[in-house]
VEXZAKOL-99984 format. One line per 10 residues: number of its first residue (from 1); for each residue x, y, z of N, C-alpha, C, CB. Coordinates in steps of 0.02 Angstrom, whole numbers, always signed. Each point is the difference from the previous one (the first is absolute). Last residue first. Glycine has a CB too. Example, Ala and Ser with C-alpha at 12.3 -4.5 7.8 and 13.67 -1.06 7.14 Angstrom:
2
2) +642 -112 +354 +42 +59 +3 -39 +55 +37 +59 -32 -108 | -44 -254 +104 -45 +59 +0 +45 +60 +0 -95 -59 +62
This chain:
72
72) +4032 -60 +621 +43 +55 -23 -28 +35 -62 +98 -60 +46 | -239 -60 +158 +23 -16 -67 +41 +59 -26 -101 -74 -22 | +69 +1 +288 -23 +42 -54 +31 -20 -67 -15 +93 +83 | -34 -268 +118 +51 +46 -23 -27 +44 -56 +89 -83 +33 | -222 -90 +66 +12 +53 +48 +55 +49 -21 -37 -79 +87 | +38 -171 -181 -59 +35 +24 +19 +54 +51 -69 -103 -21 | +247 +37 -164 -35 -35 +54 -57 +44 +25 +106 -62 +33 | +4 +46 -290 +2 +36 +64 -36 -40 +52 +6 +110 -58 | +8 -173 -177 +64 -9 +34 +6 +39 +66 +49 -19 -112 | -243 -3 -37 +51 +41 -33 +67 -5 +35 -89 +78 -37
62) -133 -258 +5 +31 +50 +44 +55 +36 -39 -25 -69 +103 | -220 -79 -151 +69 +14 -19 +28 +54 +45 -22 -33 -120 | -179 -161 +138 +18 +69 +16 +73 +9 -19 -86 +8 +95 | -127 -179 -174 +71 +5 +18 +15 +74 +11 +31 -105 -66 | -268 -37 +102 +36 +51 -38 +73 -3 +20 -103 +74 -8 | -131 -245 +10 +61 +24 +31 +32 +52 -45 +17 -110 +60 | -265 -29 -10 +36 +45 -44 +61 +26 +37 -106 +33 -61 | -31 -276 +90 +12 +67 +27 +41 +41 -50 -5 -45 +119 | -176 -157 -175 +72 +15 +8 +9 +71 +26 +29 -81 -93 | -241 -69 +153 +20 +49 -50 +73 +15 +10 -116 +51 -4
52) -75 -256 +71 +64 +33 +12 +15 +48 -57 +42 -100 +65 | -297 +48 +1 +57 -33 -33 +64 +39 +12 -77 -47 -88 | -116 +52 +274 +14 +30 -66 +58 -37 -33 -41 +113 +40 | -120 -240 +138 +55 +47 -3 +10 +27 -71 +54 -59 +96 | -298 -11 -19 +61 -36 -16 +56 +51 -3 -62 -89 -66 | -195 +79 +200 +47 +31 -46 +59 -47 -12 -34 +114 +41 | -240 -92 +61 +58 -43 -7 +46 +30 -53 -66 -103 +36 | -101 +253 +116 +3 -36 -64 +63 -41 -2 -66 +90 -58 | -101 +15 +261 +68 -12 -22 -1 -41 -64 +43 +6 +119 | -234 +54 +19 +18 +53 -47 +70 -10 -29 -73 +77 +64
42) -95 -283 +12 +37 +55 +30 +16 +52 -53 +50 -77 +86 | -197 -110 -129 +18 -16 +69 +37 +57 +35 +5 -120 -33 | -198 +132 -169 +73 -1 +10 +15 -10 +74 +17 +76 -99 | -247 -176 +7 +30 +65 +11 +75 -7 +13 -109 +42 +46 | -101 -187 -188 +53 +0 +52 +31 +69 +5 +23 -123 -21 | -199 +44 -139 -13 +47 +54 +51 +1 +56 -117 -15 -27 | +95 -108 -197 -20 -35 +61 -13 +46 +59 +66 -96 -41 | -19 +185 -185 -31 -65 -10 -26 -31 +64 +75 -16 -97 | +47 +226 +84 -63 +9 -35 -37 -66 -7 +48 +97 -61 | +129 -21 +260 -5 -40 -61 -70 +9 -31 +83 -84 +47
32) +43 +276 +107 -38 -61 +4 -5 -34 -68 -64 +47 +96 | +192 +162 +75 -3 -33 -65 -40 -65 +8 +112 +50 -37 | -165 +151 +208 +52 -50 -15 -10 -29 -71 +8 -28 +123 | -79 +284 -55 -25 -68 +4 +55 -50 -18 -115 +41 -28 | +191 +190 +137 -30 -22 -63 -25 -72 +7 +75 +77 -64 | -77 +57 +290 +51 -11 -51 -33 -24 -64 +85 -28 +88 | -209 +181 -45 +66 -12 +31 -4 -61 +44 +28 +122 -4 | -160 +11 -218 -7 -46 +56 +70 -15 +26 -107 -51 -48 | +50 +198 -146 +6 +27 +68 -13 -49 +56 -32 +105 -49 | +44 -149 -200 -62 +31 +24 +0 +14 +74 -57 -59 -91
22) +250 -18 -39 -47 -54 +16 -61 +29 +36 +95 -82 +8 | +144 +145 -176 -56 +23 +41 -48 -57 +13 +11 +116 -48 | +214 -212 -17 -17 +70 -11 -57 +20 +46 +38 -7 -120 | -40 -236 +72 +64 +35 -7 -17 +72 -17 +63 -106 -38 | -193 -138 +126 -3 +73 -10 +71 +27 -3 -112 +7 +59 | +35 -265 -133 +15 +44 +56 -5 +72 -19 +73 -87 +47 | -106 -201 -118 -16 +69 -16 +13 +42 +62 -87 -35 -86 | +158 -217 -29 -5 +38 +62 -9 +73 -18 +71 -84 +65 | -127 -155 -205 +28 +68 +0 -11 +33 +68 -20 +10 -124 | +40 -282 +110 -42 +53 -27 +36 +68 +3 -103 -64 +34
12) +172 -163 +49 +31 +28 -60 -44 +51 -35 +60 -107 -13 | -89 -11 +233 -39 -25 -58 +27 +25 -67 -99 -4 +75 | +215 +42 +141 -46 -55 +16 -34 -28 -62 -19 +52 +111 | +169 +139 -105 +39 -60 +13 -45 -60 +15 +94 +71 +42 | -140 +156 -201 -17 -33 +64 +40 -64 +8 -116 +49 -4 | +197 +171 -138 -35 -64 -9 -11 -32 +68 +50 -15 -115 | -20 +292 +41 +36 -63 +6 -45 -60 -12 +76 +55 +81 | -141 +179 -97 +65 +10 +32 +39 -65 +8 -49 +97 +60 | -170 +40 -199 +31 -65 +13 +70 +13 +28 -66 -56 -94 | -124 +239 +138 +37 -27 -56 +32 -66 +20 +22 +115 -44
2) -200 +108 +124 +19 -71 +8 +35 -23 -63 -97 -21 +78 | +79 +271 +34 -14 -38 -60 +24 -72 +10 +9 +105 -72
């Protein structure tokens, strides 16, 4: 099913591509601009790093015994 997958960097038109089933052609057809017909240069999508997420920390409470000793 062809759907809009982005914006063309040459003419700002809609880039249409196949996502999901593509009628058994291997490999799937490349993404192309609906306005100017330009084709995607590669399969690699430009990405940005994920925003920083604070790490979750837990405090561990101890009962006063050392590791490896049986608990009375």
